[in-house]
C-alpha positions in Angstrom: -3.8 17.4 -6.6 -5.0 19.0 -9.8 -8.6 18.6 -8.6 -7.8 20.4 -5.4 -6.2 23.5 -7.0 -8.9 23.8 -9.7 -11.7 23.7 -7.1 -10.0 26.1 -4.7 -8.5 28.5 -7.3 -11.4 31.0 -7.0 -11.7 31.2 -3.2 -8.5 32.9 -2.1 -10.1 36.3 -2.2 -12.7 35.4 0.4 -12.1 37.0 3.8 -13.1 33.9 5.8 -11.0 31.3 3.9 -9.3 29.8 6.9 -12.5 29.4 8.9 -13.2 26.5 6.5 -9.8 24.8 6.6 -9.0 21.7 8.7 -5.7 20.1 9.3 -5.9 16.5 10.6 -3.9 13.4 11.3 -4.9 9.8 11.6 -3.0 6.7 12.7 -4.2 3.1 12.8 -4.1 -0.3 11.1 -3.4 -1.1 7.5 -5.4 -4.2 6.7 -4.7 -6.1 3.4 -7.6 -7.7 1.6 -8.2 -9.7 -1.5 -5.2 -11.2 -3.3 -2.9 -8.8 -1.4 -3.5 -10.7 1.8 -3.7 -14.2 0.1 -1.2 -16.8 1.3 -2.1 -19.4 -1.3 1.2 -20.8 -2.5 -0.6 -22.9 -5.1 -1.8 -19.7 -6.8 1.4 -17.8 -6.4 3.8 -20.2 -8.3 4.9 -18.7 -11.6 6.5 -20.9 -14.2 8.1 -20.3 -17.6 5.3 -20.3 -20.2 7.0 -22.6 -22.6 8.2 -25.0 -19.9 6.1 -25.4 -16.7 8.9 -27.3 -15.0 11.0 -24.0 -14.8 10.0 -22.1 -11.7 10.4 -18.3 -12.1 9.2 -16.9 -8.8 6.2 -15.7 -6.9 3.2 -14.2 -8.8 2.2 -11.2 -6.7 -0.9 -10.6 -8.8 -2.4 -13.8 -7.3 -1.0 -13.7 -3.7 0.8 -10.9 -1.9 1.2 -12.7 1.5 0.7 -9.3 3.2 -0.2 -9.2 6.9 -1.9 -6.4 8.9 0.4 -3.5 9.5 0.1 0.2 10.4 -0.7 3.4 8.6 -0.6 7.2 9.2 -2.2 10.0 7.3 -1.9 13.8 7.2 -4.7 15.8 5.6 -5.6 19.4 4.7 -9.3 19.9 3.9 -11.3 22.8 2.6 -15.1 23.0 3.2 -16.9 24.6 0.2 -20.4 24.4 1.9 -21.9 22.5 4.8 -22.0 19.4 2.6 -19.1 19.6 0.0 -15.4 19.4 0.8 -12.1 18.7 -1.0 -8.8 17.7 0.5 -5.2 16.5 -0.1 -3.9 13.7 2.1 -0.4 12.2 2.4 0.0 8.8 3.9 2.2 5.8 4.5 1.4 2.2 5.2 3.7 -0.6 6.3 2.8 -4.3 6.0 4.9 -7.3 7.0 4.9 -10.5 4.9 3.9 -14.1 6.0 7.4 -15.6 5.8 6.6 -19.0 7.4 4.5 -20.3 4.5 7.1 -19.2 2.0 9.9 -20.7 4.0 8.2 -24.0 4.0 7.5 -23.8 0.3 11.1 -23.0 -0.7 12.5 -25.7 1.7 10.3 -28.3 0.0 11.2 -27.0 -3.4 15.0 -27.1 -2.8 14.7 -30.3 -0.7 16.6 -28.8 2.2 16.4 -26.3 5.0 15.9 -22.7 3.8 15.9 -19.4 5.6 13.4 -17.1 3.9 13.2 -13.3 4.1 10.8 -10.8 2.3 11.1 -7.1 2.7 8.1 -5.4 4.3 5.8 -3.6 1.9 6.2 0.2 2.3 3.5 2.2 0.5 3.5 6.0 0.3 0.6 7.9 -1.2 -0.3 11.4 -2.2 -4.1 11.6 -2.8 -6.7 14.2 -3.6 -10.4 13.8 -2.8 -13.8 15.2 -3.2 -16.5 14.4 -0.7 -20.0 14.8 0.7 -20.7 15.4 4.4 -23.8 15.2 6.5 -24.0 16.7 10.0 -26.2 15.6 12.9 -25.6 18.3 15.5 -21.9 18.0 16.5 -21.6 14.6 14.8 -20.8 14.3 11.1 -20.3 11.5 8.6 -18.6 12.0 5.3 -18.0 10.0 2.1 -15.3 10.8 -0.5 -13.6 9.5 -3.6 -9.8 9.3 -3.7 -7.4 9.5 -6.6 -3.6 10.1 -6.7 -0.1 8.6 -6.8 1.5 5.8 -4.9 5.1 4.6 -4.5 6.0 1.1 -3.3 9.4 -0.3 -2.4 10.7 -3.2 -4.6 9.2 -6.5 -3.4 12.5 -8.2 -2.8 12.7 -11.6 -1.3 15.5 -14.2 -0.9 15.8 -17.8 0.3 19.1 -18.7 1.9 19.9 -22.3 1.2 21.2 -23.5 4.6 21.9 -27.0 3.4 24.6 -25.9 0.9 28.3 -26.3 1.9 29.6 -23.0 0.5 30.7 -20.1 2.6 28.6 -18.0 2.5 25.6 -20.1 1.8 24.0 -20.0 -1.6 21.0 -17.6 -1.9 18.1 -17.8 -4.3 17.0 -14.2 -5.0 16.6 -11.4 -7.6 19.9 -11.0 -9.4 22.4 -9.0 -7.4 23.5 -7.3 -10.6 19.9 -6.0 -11.4 18.3 -2.9 -10.0 15.7 -2.8 -7.3 13.8 0.4 -8.1 10.8 1.8 -6.2 7.5 1.1 -8.0 4.9 3.7 -8.9 1.2 3.5 -9.7 -2.1 5.3 -9.9 -4.0 4.8 -6.6 -7.8 5.1 -6.3 -10.3 4.3 -3.6 -12.8 5.7 -1.2 -13.0 7.3 2.3 -15.5 7.2 5.1 -15.2 9.4 8.2 -17.3 9.6 11.4 -16.3 12.3 13.8 -17.4 14.7 16.6 -16.7 18.4 16.3 -16.2 20.4 19.5 -15.5 24.0 18.7 -12.3 23.9 16.5 -11.4 20.3 17.4 -12.5 17.2 15.7 -12.2 13.6 16.9 -13.4 10.4 15.2 -12.8 7.4 13.0 -11.0 7.5 9.7 -11.4 4.6 7.3 -10.4 4.3 3.6 -9.8 1.7 0.9 -6.9 2.2 -1.5 -6.2 0.1 -4.6 -3.2 0.0 -6.9 -1.3 -2.1 -9.5 2.5 -1.9 -9.4 4.3 -3.3 -12.5 7.9 -4.6 -12.0 10.5 -6.9 -13.5 12.4 -9.6 -11.5 15.1 -12.0 -12.4 15.5 -14.9 -9.9 18.2 -17.6 -9.6 21.2 -18.7 -7.6 24.9 -17.8 -8.2 26.3 -19.9 -11.0 22.9 -20.4 -12.7 20.9 -18.3 -15.2 18.8 -15.5 -13.7 15.5 -15.7 -15.6 13.7 -12.4 -16.0 9.9 -12.1 -15.9 7.3 -9.3 -15.6 4.8 -9.2 -12.8 2.2 -7.0 -11.1 2.0 -6.4 -7.3 -1.8 -5.8 -6.8 -2.4 -4.0 -3.5 -5.7 -3.5 -1.8 -5.7 -1.9 1.7 -8.3 -1.0 4.2 -6.9 1.7 6.5 -8.7 2.1 9.8 -7.5 4.6 12.3 -8.2 7.3 14.9 -8.7 10.8 13.5 -7.8 14.1 15.2 -8.3 17.5 13.5 -8.2 21.2 14.1 -10.3 23.7 12.1 -9.4 27.4 11.4 
């Protein structure tokens, strides 16, 4: 955002400012890649450093178990010249988690039937960008760098131990007495657009990659046992691919 205001601070006196402004929206798929999409339970097991028999929880830096979800973006863009533009974009991505693999893992670990649930990943971003555009008649392609702020919901999960005889059933989870705050991180990445301009309207493809590392603390256990705290990092890497519609003033 600082980049946007610095670059545009000297142009408000120009009489044709809004002829260079474009508002746009895009919606499409949020595709996890790398460790964020990994479902390798072998890599995701986190143990107490001094005793590798004590299981702490899932290591989200090694495997995020994220599945393809959806994203939407709102963007305001200013064109400095036929080739250089800057913009601010606000977006949100939602990705479900592969529960089946984790349910099987926890059932084996507790040696009984388990019902597993993991909250969907909900990532909100506020990004600024600076890009280069090349026009071919009414068609254009653009490349840009992205930098900004991201907020992620707490990566809460629980395993309900269906084989237990208590009512309600025992639940293995983050301590119910501990907080579950939203996580924040620097987000960086790149953007590629391909679109067709017809008078004031723009139609095309919006694609971007966004990377972030969200630090958090978790304490897992079951009621009546010790909830062991540990620090972890949720490493997110998303390719967002969607349809883009814009209007230029």
